N, C-alpha and C positions, 0 to 999 in steps of 0.2 A: 503495500500500498503504498503509495508516495505522500509525504509528508510533507514535503514543496520546504525544510529547512534551507537556513543562508548561511553563509560564513560568517564568522563568530570574529570579533576581535578583542584582544582582552590586553588590558594596559594596567602594570604592576610597577610600584614603587617600595621602597623598603630604607630603611637607615638601621646602623649598628654602631654602637658605642661603647668602646671599652672602659668596663667601671675599675677594673683590678688588671694585672699583668695577668689573671686567668679566669675573668670572669668576663663576660660579654653577653651587652642588652640588644635585642634588635626588636624592631617593629615594622610593620606593614601596612599596605592598601593593593587589594586587586580589583578592577573592574572587568567585567566581559558583558557586552550585550548577549540578548534572547537570541539563537537563530531558529529557536520557534514560533512558526506566526502564530496566532492566536485562533484563527480557523483550525489548526490540527494539534491542540495542545490535549496530551492525554494526562492522566492521574502520572503515570509512570515516566514521561518526557517535560513536566512543568518545572519540573524541582531542578531547575537551571539558575544559579546564583546568579548575580548581576555584582553585588559589592557583599567583598571580603574583608573584616579588620585582622589583623593577626600578631602576635607578641610573641618573644620568646627569651629564653636565657640558658646561655651555655659558660660551663664549668670545665677546664680541663687542668689537669694537673699529671704531671710525669707520660705515660703513654695513655692514659684513660682520659675519658669524654665524659660528660653528662649533659642533654640537653631537655631543656621542658619547654614545649609550644602550648600557645593557647590559640584559638581561629573561632572568629563568629562571622558568621554567613548571615549579613542584615537580613529583615523579613522582604519575601518576596509573593507575589501574588501575579498570577493569571487571568486573565477572564479570557471567557469564550463565549460571545454571540451566538452567529451562525456557526455550528461545527461543521467542518468539511468531512467528519467521518461519517459514512453510508447511515447507520443507523440512526444518525442523530440524538446520541444519549446522553450528549456532553454540551447540549444545547443548553445556554444560558447559565453557565457554570463559574467556580471560580476556584483556582487552588492556590493555598499558601503557604508560604514552608519558611522557615528558619533553623539554621541549624550550629552547633558550636560542637567542639572538639579537644580535645587536651591529648599531646601526645608526650611519651618519655622516653627517650631513647640514649642506648648508651654504646661507648664507643672503646676502642682497641688500636691501638695505632702501634704498628711495626716498625 
């Protein structure tokens, strides 16, 4: 089934600041346009986030590293007026989503 998706452009910017010799703080922002036309939005494809904020902290000691990152994808709403999906079950509907994630990773450098 053709969904008529478009190309997606993504813009990202971030900063990093050394707090100490071993500790670094990071922050960033990302924007991406939604490539899904509103006429072909489905509950599984409407979850394309536009705006994302992230922050993190890194700690390094000898060969070991520890990273903690938090990301918040700001709420996004997709409205469907007249659905192009043949059955029409998504006419006059909307999907709204926001996500948060926390990641902790460790590393060992040889």
